[in-house]
MOPAC internal coordinates of N, CA, C and O (Angstrom, degrees):
PM7 1SCF
backbone

  N    0.0000 0     0.00 0     0.00 0    0    0    0
  C    1.4474 1     0.00 0     0.00 0    1    0    0
  C    1.5162 1   109.30 1     0.00 0    2    1    0
  O    1.2310 1   120.52 1   -18.18 1    3    2    1
  N    1.3269 1   116.61 1   161.82 1    3    2    1
  C    1.4606 1   119.24 1  -177.95 1    5    3    2
  C    1.5065 1   110.44 1  -149.17 1    6    5    3
  O    1.2310 1   121.20 1   -13.25 1    7    6    5
  N    1.3229 1   115.31 1   166.75 1    7    6    5
  C    1.4467 1   121.18 1   177.85 1    9    7    6
  C    1.5073 1   109.72 1  -157.74 1   10    9    7
  O    1.2310 1   120.75 1   -15.54 1   11   10    9
  N    1.3072 1   116.17 1   164.46 1   11   10    9
  C    1.4545 1   122.03 1   178.12 1   13   11   10
  C    1.5158 1   108.73 1   -91.25 1   14   13   11
  O    1.2310 1   119.96 1   -49.50 1   15   14   13
  N    1.3116 1   117.69 1   130.50 1   15   14   13
  C    1.4534 1   122.08 1   176.07 1   17   15   14
  C    1.5130 1   107.21 1  -103.92 1   18   17   15
  O    1.2310 1   120.71 1   -74.65 1   19   18   17
  N    1.3271 1   116.24 1   105.35 1   19   18   17
  C    1.4628 1   121.46 1  -174.16 1   21   19   18
  C    1.5252 1   112.32 1   -63.30 1   22   21   19
  O    1.2310 1   120.27 1   145.89 1   23   22   21
  N    1.3281 1   117.08 1   -34.11 1   23   22   21
  C    1.4621 1   120.00 1  -176.97 1   25   23   22
  C    1.5237 1   111.62 1   -63.80 1   26   25   23
  O    1.2310 1   120.10 1   140.61 1   27   26   25
  N    1.3147 1   117.41 1   -39.39 1   27   26   25
  C    1.4531 1   121.52 1  -176.84 1   29   27   26
  C    1.5224 1   112.98 1  -102.70 1   30   29   27
  O    1.2310 1   120.29 1   171.40 1   31   30   29
  N    1.3239 1   117.04 1    -8.60 1   31   30   29
  C    1.4588 1   121.27 1   176.52 1   33   31   30
  C    1.5113 1   113.80 1    70.37 1   34   33   31
  O    1.2310 1   119.81 1  -159.51 1   35   34   33
  N    1.3206 1   117.97 1    20.49 1   35   34   33
  C    1.4590 1   120.69 1  -178.72 1   37   35   34
  C    1.5058 1   111.11 1  -126.59 1   38   37   35
  O    1.2310 1   121.66 1     0.15 1   39   38   37
  N    1.3135 1   114.44 1  -179.85 1   39   38   37
  C    1.4561 1   120.70 1   179.07 1   41   39   38
  C    1.5179 1   108.61 1   -94.15 1   42   41   39
  O    1.2310 1   120.60 1   -48.53 1   43   42   41
  N    1.3193 1   116.45 1   131.47 1   43   42   41
  C    1.4537 1   122.48 1   174.85 1   45   43   42
  C    1.5191 1   105.53 1  -102.41 1   46   45   43
  O    1.2310 1   120.27 1   -59.01 1   47   46   45
  N    1.3289 1   117.08 1   120.99 1   47   46   45
  C    1.4549 1   117.79 1  -176.11 1   49   47   46
  C    1.5160 1   111.88 1  -143.98 1   50   49   47
  O    1.2310 1   121.55 1   -17.13 1   51   50   49
  N    1.3104 1   114.63 1   162.87 1   51   50   49
  C    1.4528 1   124.49 1   171.51 1   53   51   50
  C    1.5267 1   105.30 1  -124.52 1   54   53   51
  O    1.2310 1   120.35 1   -46.07 1   55   54   53
  N    1.3019 1   116.94 1   133.93 1   55   54   53
  C    1.4627 1   120.86 1  -178.86 1   57   55   54
  C    1.5182 1   109.37 1  -123.62 1   58   57   55
  O    1.2310 1   120.42 1    -3.17 1   59   58   57
  N    1.3137 1   116.81 1   176.83 1   59   58   57
  C    1.4662 1   120.20 1   177.19 1   61   59   58
  C    1.5243 1   110.74 1   -64.01 1   62   61   59
  O    1.2310 1   119.90 1   155.16 1   63   62   61
  N    1.3264 1   117.79 1   -24.84 1   63   62   61
  C    1.4596 1   122.19 1   178.33 1   65   63   62
  C    1.5251 1   112.51 1   -90.12 1   66   65   63
  O    1.2310 1   120.05 1   164.36 1   67   66   65
  N    1.3290 1   117.51 1   -15.64 1   67   66   65
  C    1.4621 1   122.11 1  -176.60 1   69   67   66
  C    1.5246 1   108.85 1  -131.73 1   70   69   67
  O    1.2310 1   120.75 1   -91.15 1   71   70   69
  N    1.3299 1   116.17 1    88.85 1   71   70   69
  C    1.4679 1   119.91 1   178.29 1   73   71   70
  C    1.5234 1   108.95 1   -71.12 1   74   73   71
  O    1.2310 1   120.72 1   -47.99 1   75   74   73
  N    1.3146 1   116.23 1   132.01 1   75   74   73
  C    1.4614 1   121.38 1   178.43 1   77   75   74
  C    1.5192 1   108.90 1  -160.73 1   78   77   75
  O    1.2310 1   121.37 1    -4.62 1   79   78   77
  N    1.3307 1   114.99 1   175.38 1   79   78   77
  C    1.4611 1   122.01 1   178.34 1   81   79   78
  C    1.5219 1   108.86 1  -120.57 1   82   81   79
  O    1.2310 1   120.23 1   -49.44 1   83   82   81
  N    1.3183 1   117.17 1   130.56 1   83   82   81
  C    1.4632 1   121.32 1   175.32 1   85   83   82
  C    1.5215 1   108.55 1   -95.11 1   86   85   83
  O    1.2310 1   120.98 1   -38.89 1   87   86   85
  N    1.3353 1   115.74 1   141.11 1   87   86   85
  C    1.4558 1   121.35 1   178.71 1   89   87   86
  C    1.5231 1   108.34 1  -149.30 1   90   89   87
  O    1.2310 1   120.57 1   -13.23 1   91   90   89
  N    1.3303 1   116.51 1   166.77 1   91   90   89
  C    1.4546 1   121.89 1   178.14 1   93   91   90
  C    1.5268 1   107.73 1   -96.06 1   94   93   91
  O    1.2310 1   120.68 1   -57.21 1   95   94   93
  N    1.3420 1   116.30 1   122.79 1   95   94   93
  C    1.4663 1   119.77 1  -179.27 1   97   95   94
  C    1.5268 1   110.37 1   -80.37 1   98   97   95
  O    1.2310 1   120.38 1     1.13 1   99   98   97
  N    1.3342 1   116.87 1  -178.87 1   99   98   97
  C    1.4681 1   120.33 1  -174.36 1  101   99   98
  C    1.5236 1   113.56 1   -70.40 1  102  101   99
  O    1.2310 1   120.17 1   173.10 1  103  102  101
  N    1.3415 1   117.28 1    -6.90 1  103  102  101
  C    1.4652 1   121.48 1   174.96 1  105  103  102
  C    1.5268 1   112.09 1   -98.96 1  106  105  103
  O    1.2310 1   120.29 1   178.70 1  107  106  105
  N    1.3392 1   117.05 1    -1.30 1  107  106  105
  C    1.4572 1   121.53 1  -179.27 1  109  107  106
  C    1.5123 1   113.64 1    88.54 1  110  109  107
  O    1.2310 1   120.34 1  -177.51 1  111  110  109
  N    1.3401 1   116.95 1     2.49 1  111  110  109
  C    1.4634 1   120.92 1   179.51 1  113  111  110
  C    1.5203 1   110.81 1   -87.53 1  114  113  111
  O    1.2310 1   120.88 1   -25.54 1  115  114  113
  N    1.3136 1   115.92 1   154.46 1  115  114  113
  C    1.4470 1   120.86 1   174.81 1  117  115  114
  C    1.5223 1   108.35 1   -75.10 1  118  117  115
  O    1.2310 1   120.82 1   -49.77 1  119  118  117
  N    1.3311 1   116.04 1   130.23 1  119  118  117
  C    1.4599 1   122.18 1   179.23 1  121  119  118
  C    1.5335 1   108.64 1  -126.00 1  122  121  119
  O    1.2310 1   121.10 1   -16.92 1  123  122  121
  N    1.3314 1   115.51 1   163.08 1  123  122  121
  C    1.4631 1   120.62 1  -177.10 1  125  123  122
  C    1.5209 1   109.47 1  -123.83 1  126  125  123
  O    1.2310 1   120.85 1   -47.29 1  127  126  125
  N    1.3284 1   115.98 1   132.71 1  127  126  125
  C    1.4626 1   122.45 1   172.20 1  129  127  126
  C    1.5288 1   106.63 1  -112.71 1  130  129  127
  O    1.2310 1   120.74 1   -52.04 1  131  130  129
  N    1.3020 1   116.18 1   127.96 1  131  130  129
  C    1.4649 1   120.52 1   177.74 1  133  131  130
  C    1.5330 1   108.92 1   -78.57 1  134  133  131
  O    1.2310 1   120.19 1   -17.31 1  135  134  133
  N    1.3156 1   117.24 1   162.69 1  135  134  133
  C    1.4595 1   122.40 1  -179.67 1  137  135  134
  C    1.5331 1   109.43 1   -53.74 1  138  137  135
  O    1.2310 1   120.95 1   -49.92 1  139  138  137
  N    1.3303 1   115.78 1   130.08 1  139  138  137
  C    1.4536 1   122.38 1   179.93 1  141  139  138
  C    1.5181 1   113.98 1    93.57 1  142  141  139
  O    1.2310 1   119.97 1   166.48 1  143  142  141
  N    1.3358 1   117.66 1   -13.52 1  143  142  141
  C    1.4622 1   121.18 1  -179.50 1  145  143  142
  C    1.5265 1   110.87 1   -83.27 1  146  145  143
  O    1.2310 1   121.16 1   -33.96 1  147  146  145
  N    1.3256 1   115.39 1   146.04 1  147  146  145
  C    1.4664 1   121.96 1   175.27 1  149  147  146
  C    1.5230 1   108.85 1   -95.08 1  150  149  147
  O    1.2310 1   121.01 1   -29.23 1  151  150  149
  N    1.3204 1   115.66 1   150.77 1  151  150  149
  C    1.4612 1   120.91 1   175.70 1  153  151  150
  C    1.5229 1   109.11 1  -155.43 1  154  153  151
  O    1.2310 1   121.17 1   -14.52 1  155  154  153
  N    1.3287 1   115.37 1   165.48 1  155  154  153
  C    1.4608 1   122.88 1   178.77 1  157  155  154
  C    1.5182 1   107.48 1  -116.65 1  158  157  155
  O    1.2310 1   119.94 1   -55.28 1  159  158  157
  N    1.3179 1   117.72 1   124.72 1  159  158  157
  C    1.4680 1   121.41 1  -176.42 1  161  159  158
  C    1.5245 1   113.56 1   -91.03 1  162  161  159
  O    1.2310 1   120.46 1  -170.00 1  163  162  161
  N    1.3169 1   116.72 1    10.00 1  163  162  161
  C    1.4559 1   121.31 1  -178.19 1  165  163  162
  C    1.5173 1   112.43 1   100.05 1  166  165  163
  O    1.2310 1   120.71 1   166.44 1  167  166  165
  N    1.3334 1   116.26 1   -13.56 1  167  166  165
  C    1.4582 1   122.09 1   179.37 1  169  167  166
  C    1.5306 1   110.68 1  -139.13 1  170  169  167
  O    1.2310 1   120.56 1   137.95 1  171  170  169
  N    1.3147 1   116.53 1   -42.05 1  171  170  169
  C    1.4580 1   122.30 1  -173.81 1  173  171  170
  C    1.5228 1   111.73 1  -121.49 1  174  173  171
  O    1.2310 1   121.12 1   -29.77 1  175  174  173
  N    1.3379 1   115.47 1   150.23 1  175  174  173
  C    1.4587 1   121.52 1   169.79 1  177  175  174
  C    1.5185 1   107.15 1   -85.41 1  178  177  175
  O    1.2310 1   120.85 1   -47.24 1  179  178  177
  N    1.3212 1   115.98 1   132.76 1  179  178  177
  C    1.4543 1   120.88 1  -174.22 1  181  179  178
  C    1.5248 1   110.82 1  -130.96 1  182  181  179
  O    1.2310 1   121.34 1   -20.80 1  183  182  181
  N    1.3309 1   115.03 1   159.20 1  183  182  181
  C    1.4545 1   122.87 1   171.04 1  185  183  182
  C    1.5143 1   105.97 1  -130.63 1  186  185  183
  O    1.2310 1   120.82 1   -46.79 1  187  186  185
  N    1.3293 1   116.04 1   133.21 1  187  186  185
  C    1.4595 1   120.67 1   178.25 1  189  187  186
  C    1.5194 1   108.28 1   -80.34 1  190  189  187
  O    1.2310 1   120.72 1   -61.24 1  191  190  189
  N    1.3195 1   116.23 1   118.76 1  191  190  189
  C    1.4562 1   122.26 1  -178.03 1  193  191  190
  C    1.5192 1   112.32 1   -94.13 1  194  193  191
  O    1.2310 1   121.28 1    -1.05 1  195  194  193
  N    1.3185 1   115.17 1   178.95 1  195  194  193
  C    1.4531 1   120.97 1   178.05 1  197  195  194
  C    1.5111 1   111.33 1   -56.11 1  198  197  195
  O    1.2310 1   120.52 1   -31.09 1  199  198  197
  N    1.3124 1   116.60 1   148.91 1  199  198  197
  C    1.4632 1   123.36 1  -178.64 1  201  199  198
  C    1.5263 1   111.92 1    65.78 1  202  201  199
  O    1.2310 1   119.73 1  -168.94 1  203  202  201
  N    1.3272 1   118.13 1    11.06 1  203  202  201
  C    1.4629 1   121.06 1   177.01 1  205  203  202
  C    1.5091 1   114.80 1    77.37 1  206  205  203
  O    1.2310 1   120.10 1  -156.63 1  207  206  205
  N    1.3422 1   117.41 1    23.37 1  207  206  205
  C    1.4660 1   119.91 1   177.80 1  209  207  206
  C    1.5270 1   108.50 1   -94.81 1  210  209  207
  O    1.2310 1   120.82 1   -48.95 1  211  210  209
  N    1.3235 1   116.04 1   131.05 1  211  210  209
  C    1.4609 1   121.40 1  -176.87 1  213  211  210
  C    1.5188 1   110.77 1   -86.22 1  214  213  211
  O    1.2310 1   121.06 1   -42.75 1  215  214  213
  N    1.3231 1   115.59 1   137.25 1  215  214  213
  C    1.4556 1   122.14 1   171.02 1  217  215  214
  C    1.5148 1   107.06 1  -111.12 1  218  217  215
  O    1.2310 1   120.24 1   -65.55 1  219  218  217
  N    1.3212 1   117.14 1   114.45 1  219  218  217
  C    1.4664 1   121.42 1  -173.53 1  221  219  218
  C    1.5162 1   110.94 1  -125.84 1  222  221  219
  O    1.2310 1   121.14 1   -25.05 1  223  222  221
  N    1.3571 1   115.43 1   154.95 1  223  222  221
  C    1.4514 1   119.02 1   169.09 1  225  223  222
  C    1.5246 1   105.80 1   -60.66 1  226  225  223
  O    1.2310 1   119.52 1   -22.90 1  227  226  225
  N    1.2805 1   118.53 1   157.10 1  227  226  225
  C    1.4665 1   120.92 1  -174.08 1  229  227  226
  C    1.5169 1   112.31 1  -108.69 1  230  229  227
  O    1.2310 1   121.30 1  -132.28 1  231  230  229
  N    1.3228 1   115.11 1    47.72 1  231  230  229
  C    1.4660 1   118.80 1   176.42 1  233  231  230
  C    1.5276 1   108.16 1   -83.56 1  234  233  231
  O    1.2310 1   121.01 1   -33.35 1  235  234  233
  N    1.3170 1   115.68 1   146.65 1  235  234  233
  C    1.4497 1   120.51 1   171.04 1  237  235  234
  C    1.5106 1   106.09 1  -116.12 1  238  237  235
  O    1.2310 1   120.65 1   -66.14 1  239  238  237
  N    1.2954 1   116.36 1   113.86 1  239  238  237
  C    1.4661 1   121.79 1  -173.53 1  241  239  238
  C    1.5225 1   109.84 1   -85.89 1  242  241  239
  O    1.2310 1   120.43 1   -87.85 1  243  242  241
  N    1.3130 1   116.79 1    92.15 1  243  242  241
  C    1.4646 1   121.07 1  -174.92 1  245  243  242
  C    1.5248 1   112.84 1   -64.08 1  246  245  243
  O    1.2310 1   119.96 1   156.44 1  247  246  245
  N    1.3374 1   117.68 1   -23.56 1  247  246  245
  C    1.4638 1   119.83 1  -179.71 1  249  247  246
  C    1.5297 1   112.18 1   -88.54 1  250  249  247
  O    1.2310 1   120.12 1  -177.31 1  251  250  249
  N    1.3331 1   117.37 1     2.69 1  251  250  249
  C    1.4614 1   121.79 1   179.83 1  253  251  250
  C    1.5246 1   109.59 1  -117.81 1  254  253  251
  O    1.2310 1   120.96 1   -13.35 1  255  254  253
  N    1.3303 1   115.76 1   166.65 1  255  254  253
  C    1.4647 1   121.77 1   178.46 1  257  255  254
  C    1.5175 1   109.84 1  -106.56 1  258  257  255
  O    1.2310 1   120.24 1   -50.74 1  259  258  257
  N    1.3200 1   117.15 1   129.26 1  259  258  257
  C    1.4586 1   122.67 1   173.82 1  261  259  258
  C    1.5202 1   107.51 1   -92.22 1  262  261  259
  O    1.2310 1   120.39 1   -49.14 1  263  262  261
  N    1.3282 1   116.87 1   130.86 1  263  262  261
  C    1.4633 1   120.61 1  -175.52 1  265  263  262
  C    1.5158 1   110.70 1  -151.53 1  266  265  263
  O    1.2310 1   120.93 1   -10.47 1  267  266  265
  N    1.3335 1   115.83 1   169.53 1  267  266  265
  C    1.4622 1   122.30 1   170.56 1  269  267  266
  C    1.5197 1   107.29 1  -108.47 1  270  269  267
  O    1.2310 1   120.55 1   -49.08 1  271  270  269
  N    1.3415 1   116.56 1   130.92 1  271  270  269
  C    1.4600 1   119.39 1   178.40 1  273  271  270
  C    1.5252 1   110.01 1   -77.37 1  274  273  271
  O    1.2310 1   120.26 1     4.09 1  275  274  273
  N    1.3300 1   117.11 1  -175.91 1  275  274  273
  C    1.4632 1   120.55 1  -175.93 1  277  275  274
  C    1.5267 1   112.67 1   -63.69 1  278  277  275
  O    1.2310 1   119.91 1   162.13 1  279  278  277
  N    1.3426 1   117.78 1   -17.87 1  279  278  277
  C    1.4582 1   121.82 1   175.38 1  281  279  278
  C    1.5237 1   111.47 1   -90.39 1  282  281  279
  O    1.2310 1   120.42 1  -177.03 1  283  282  281
  N    1.3418 1   116.79 1     2.97 1  283  282  281
  C    1.4636 1   124.76 1  -179.19 1  285  283  282
  C    1.5256 1   112.19 1    66.16 1  286  285  283
  O    1.2310 1   120.96 1  -146.88 1  287  286  285
  N    1.3361 1   115.77 1    33.12 1  287  286  285
  C    1.4623 1   122.87 1   175.65 1  289  287  286
  C    1.5277 1   106.83 1  -102.99 1  290  289  287
  O    1.2310 1   119.91 1   -45.98 1  291  290  289
  N    1.3399 1   117.77 1   134.02 1  291  290  289
  C    1.4616 1   122.34 1  -177.26 1  293  291  290
  C    1.5209 1   111.99 1   -72.87 1  294  293  291
  O    1.2310 1   121.34 1   -38.40 1  295  294  293
  N    1.3397 1   115.04 1   141.60 1  295  294  293
  C    1.4585 1   121.43 1   177.51 1  297  295  294
  C    1.5077 1   110.95 1  -153.08 1  298  297  295
  O    1.2310 1   120.82 1    -2.99 1  299  298  297
  N    1.3263 1   116.03 1   177.01 1  299  298  297
  C    1.4526 1   123.63 1   179.11 1  301  299  298
  C    1.5169 1   108.51 1  -125.44 1  302  301  299
  O    1.2310 1   120.10 1   -40.84 1  303  302  301
  N    1.3255 1   117.41 1   139.16 1  303  302  301
  C    1.4626 1   122.51 1   178.38 1  305  303  302
  C    1.5225 1   109.19 1  -122.30 1  306  305  303
  O    1.2310 1   121.08 1   -34.07 1  307  306  305
  N    1.3251 1   115.55 1   145.93 1  307  306  305
  C    1.4624 1   121.02 1   177.15 1  309  307  306
  C    1.5228 1   110.08 1   -80.81 1  310  309  307
  O    1.2310 1   120.69 1   -23.04 1  311  310  309
  N    1.3226 1   116.29 1   156.96 1  311  310  309
  C    1.4630 1   121.46 1   177.98 1  313  311  310
  C    1.5223 1   109.49 1   -56.26 1  314  313  311
  O    1.2310 1   121.01 1   -45.54 1  315  314  313
  N    1.3224 1   115.67 1   134.46 1  315  314  313
  C    1.4503 1   122.13 1   179.36 1  317  315  314
  C    1.5213 1   114.22 1    90.19 1  318  317  315
  O    1.2310 1   120.13 1   167.66 1  319  318  317
  N    1.3275 1   117.35 1   -12.34 1  319  318  317
  C    1.4680 1   120.31 1   179.44 1  321  319  318
  C    1.5224 1   111.06 1   -70.27 1  322  321  319
  O    1.2310 1   120.61 1   -39.75 1  323  322  321
  N    1.3205 1   116.44 1   140.25 1  323  322  321
  C    1.4568 1   121.89 1   167.55 1  325  323  322
  C    1.5188 1   106.92 1   -85.04 1  326  325  323
  O    1.2310 1   120.29 1   -46.61 1  327  326  325
  N    1.3237 1   117.06 1   133.39 1  327  326  325
  C    1.4694 1   120.09 1  -175.24 1  329  327  326
  C    1.5191 1   111.33 1  -135.19 1  330  329  327
  O    1.2310 1   121.34 1   -30.84 1  331  330  329
  N    1.3139 1   115.04 1   149.16 1  331  330  329
  C    1.4675 1   122.58 1   174.92 1  333  331  330
  C    1.5158 1   107.16 1   -93.94 1  334  333  331
  O    1.2310 1   121.01 1   -70.85 1  335  334  333
  N    1.3218 1   115.67 1   109.15 1  335  334  333
  C    1.4659 1   123.02 1  -173.42 1  337  335  334
  C    1.5176 1   109.94 1  -110.94 1  338  337  335
  O    1.2310 1   120.85 1   -40.86 1  339  338  337
  N    1.3452 1   115.98 1   139.14 1  339  338  337
  C    1.4531 1   119.73 1   169.81 1  341  339  338
  C    1.5200 1   106.86 1   -96.87 1  342  341  339
  O    1.2310 1   120.42 1   -62.49 1  343  342  341
  N    1.3367 1   116.80 1   117.51 1  343  342  341
  C    1.4640 1   122.91 1  -179.74 1  345  343  342
  C    1.5169 1   108.34 1   -88.98 1  346  345  343
  O    1.2310 1   120.76 1   -76.38 1  347  346  345
  N    1.3376 1   116.14 1   103.62 1  347  346  345
  C    1.4619 1   120.25 1  -176.97 1  349  347  346
  C    1.5261 1   112.50 1   -65.34 1  350  349  347
  O    1.2310 1   119.97 1   145.00 1  351  350  349
  N    1.3243 1   117.66 1   -35.00 1  351  350  349
  C    1.4614 1   120.77 1  -179.40 1  353  351  350
  C    1.5300 1   110.84 1   -65.71 1  354  353  351
  O    1.2310 1   120.50 1   135.19 1  355  354  353
  N    1.3527 1   116.66 1   -44.81 1  355  354  353
  C    1.4656 1   121.05 1   179.87 1  357  355  354
  C    1.5296 1   111.32 1   -82.62 1  358  357  355
  O    1.2310 1   120.32 1   161.52 1  359  358  357
  N    1.3389 1   117.00 1   -18.48 1  359  358  357
  C    1.4552 1   120.97 1   179.31 1  361  359  358
  C    1.5196 1   113.82 1    72.20 1  362  361  359
  O    1.2310 1   120.61 1  -142.99 1  363  362  361
  N    1.3548 1   116.44 1    37.01 1  363  362  361
  C    1.4574 1   118.95 1  -177.33 1  365  363  362
  C    1.5290 1   111.40 1  -156.76 1  366  365  363
  O    1.2310 1   120.46 1   -18.45 1  367  366  365
  N    1.3414 1   116.72 1   161.55 1  367  366  365
  C    1.4595 1   120.34 1   175.80 1  369  367  366
  C    1.5295 1   111.36 1   -82.48 1  370  369  367
  O    1.2310 1   121.49 1   -30.66 1  371  370  369
  N    1.3360 1   114.76 1   149.34 1  371  370  369
  C    1.4587 1   121.35 1   179.55 1  373  371  370
  C    1.5194 1   109.50 1  -139.87 1  374  373  371
  O    1.2310 1   120.90 1   -21.90 1  375  374  373
  N    1.3140 1   115.89 1   158.10 1  375  374  373
  C    1.4543 1   121.69 1   171.87 1  377  375  374
  C    1.5183 1   106.38 1  -104.22 1  378  377  375
  O    1.2310 1   120.50 1   -59.14 1  379  378  377
  N    1.3309 1   116.65 1   120.86 1  379  378  377
  C    1.4522 1   121.81 1  -171.08 1  381  379  378
  C    1.5256 1   110.39 1  -132.45 1  382  381  379
  O    1.2310 1   120.95 1     2.24 1  383  382  381
  N    1.3246 1   115.79 1  -177.76 1  383  382  381
  C    1.4550 1   120.80 1   174.54 1  385  383  382
  C    1.5244 1   108.77 1  -138.07 1  386  385  383
  O    1.2310 1   121.67 1   -23.16 1  387  386  385
  N    1.3230 1   114.41 1   156.84 1  387  386  385
  C    1.4607 1   121.62 1   175.97 1  389  387  386
  C    1.5225 1   106.92 1   -95.50 1  390  389  387
  O    1.2310 1   120.18 1   -62.14 1  391  390  389
  N    1.3179 1   117.25 1   117.86 1  391  390  389
  C    1.4625 1   121.29 1  -175.62 1  393  391  390
  C    1.5216 1   111.27 1   -79.55 1  394  393  391
  O    1.2310 1   121.04 1    -8.26 1  395  394  393
  N    1.3153 1   115.62 1   171.74 1  395  394  393
  C    1.4643 1   120.45 1   179.53 1  397  395  394
  C    1.5211 1   112.28 1   -70.30 1  398  397  395
  O    1.2310 1   119.69 1   173.64 1  399  398  397
  N    1.3034 1   118.20 1    -6.36 1  399  398  397
  C    1.4618 1   122.47 1   175.36 1  401  399  398
  C    1.5228 1   111.44 1   -98.48 1  402  401  399
  O    1.2310 1   120.05 1  -174.56 1  403  402  401
  N    1.3394 1   117.52 1     5.44 1  403  402  401
  C    1.4561 1   120.72 1  -178.36 1  405  403  402
  C    1.5158 1   112.25 1    73.55 1  406  405  403
  O    1.2310 1   120.62 1  -152.26 1  407  406  405
  N    1.3336 1   116.41 1    27.74 1  407  406  405
  C    1.4680 1   122.50 1  -178.57 1  409  407  406
  C    1.5225 1   108.45 1  -116.03 1  410  409  407
  O    1.2310 1   120.22 1   -38.52 1  411  410  409
  N    1.3194 1   117.18 1   141.48 1  411  410  409
  C    1.4611 1   121.81 1   178.10 1  413  411  410
  C    1.5237 1   109.25 1   -82.19 1  414  413  411
  O    1.2310 1   120.92 1   -51.26 1  415  414  413
  N    1.3374 1   115.84 1   128.74 1  415  414  413
  C    1.4647 1   122.15 1   178.34 1  417  415  414
  C    1.5226 1   108.22 1  -119.59 1  418  417  415
  O    1.2310 1   120.79 1   -59.44 1  419  418  417
  N    1.3175 1   116.09 1   120.56 1  419  418  417
  C    1.4664 1   121.64 1  -177.96 1  421  419  418
  C    1.5263 1   112.49 1  -109.60 1  422  421  419
  O    1.2310 1   119.73 1  -163.82 1  423  422  421
  N    1.3076 1   118.12 1    16.18 1  423  422  421
  C    1.4655 1   121.36 1  -179.57 1  425  423  422
  C    1.5280 1   110.38 1   -83.58 1  426  425  423
  O    1.2310 1   120.61 1   -40.58 1  427  426  425
  N    1.3360 1   116.44 1   139.42 1  427  426  425
  C    1.4692 1   119.97 1   177.06 1  429  427  426
  C    1.5324 1   109.35 1   -83.09 1  430  429  427
  O    1.2310 1   120.53 1     4.44 1  431  430  429
  N    1.3276 1   116.59 1  -175.56 1  431  430  429
  C    1.4672 1   120.74 1  -176.53 1  433  431  430
  C    1.5274 1   112.93 1   -61.78 1  434  433  431
  O    1.2310 1   119.84 1   160.59 1  435  434  433
  N    1.3398 1   117.92 1   -19.41 1  435  434  433
  C    1.4607 1   121.40 1   177.65 1  437  435  434
  C    1.5254 1   112.18 1   -93.84 1  438  437  435
  O    1.2310 1   120.43 1  -175.48 1  439  438  437
  N    1.3424 1   116.78 1     4.52 1  439  438  437
  C    1.4543 1   120.58 1   179.36 1  441  439  438
  C    1.5208 1   113.99 1    81.77 1  442  441  439
  O    1.2310 1   120.32 1  -167.25 1  443  442  441
  N    1.3389 1   116.99 1    12.75 1  443  442  441
  C    1.4631 1   121.47 1  -178.42 1  445  443  442
  C    1.5260 1   109.33 1   -95.95 1  446  445  443
  O    1.2310 1   120.73 1   -44.15 1  447  446  445
  N    1.3233 1   116.20 1   135.85 1  447  446  445
  C    1.4631 1   123.06 1   178.32 1  449  447  446
  C    1.5252 1   107.22 1  -101.08 1  450  449  447
  O    1.2310 1   120.48 1   -85.83 1  451  450  449
  N    1.3313 1   116.70 1    94.17 1  451  450  449
  C    1.4632 1   121.48 1  -173.60 1  453  451  450
  C    1.5205 1   113.00 1  -112.88 1  454  453  451
  O    1.2310 1   121.40 1   -31.24 1  455  454  453
  N    1.3345 1   114.92 1   148.76 1  455  454  453
  C    1.4443 1   121.78 1   168.24 1  457  455  454
  C    1.5218 1   106.88 1   -75.62 1  458  457  455
  O    1.2310 1   120.32 1   -30.06 1  459  458  457
  N    1.3481 1   116.99 1   149.94 1  459  458  457
  C    1.4733 1   117.13 1   177.47 1  461  459  458
  C    1.5016 1   111.29 1   -76.47 1  462  461  459
  O    1.2310 1   120.01 1   162.97 1  463  462  461
  N    1.3481 1   117.58 1   -17.03 1  463  462  461
  C    1.4619 1   122.66 1   167.84 1  465  463  462
  C    1.5179 1   107.09 1  -156.49 1  466  465  463
  O    1.2310 1   120.68 1   -18.61 1  467  466  465
  N    1.3104 1   116.30 1   161.39 1  467  466  465
  C    1.4759 1   120.50 1  -178.56 1  469  467  466
  C    1.4942 1   111.47 1  -101.30 1  470  469  467
  O    1.2310 1   120.10 1   180.00 1  471  470  469

């Protein structure tokens, strides 16, 4: 799988020749952990295992929002964070926020839930 890393302007990917784990970093970008590396997914401490399978603590952060970023990689956001969410039901990316109830809200100031493009 692969994703675009906006900070570095390149593609972050895992291939059959390069086992790794993709995760959402604290800036909302897709990041890559190589096998044996530790990382934090925004809720759990994880270690990237062989074949790119993640072993993570099994906490469920009720005060945070679980979401998929625009690269469709799962991450966690803190309350009040603005996040780039891929809405699988609508089939498009959106700019949203994590509410104080741990719920993702994608409505703009006019109350409209819009894709940033169709």
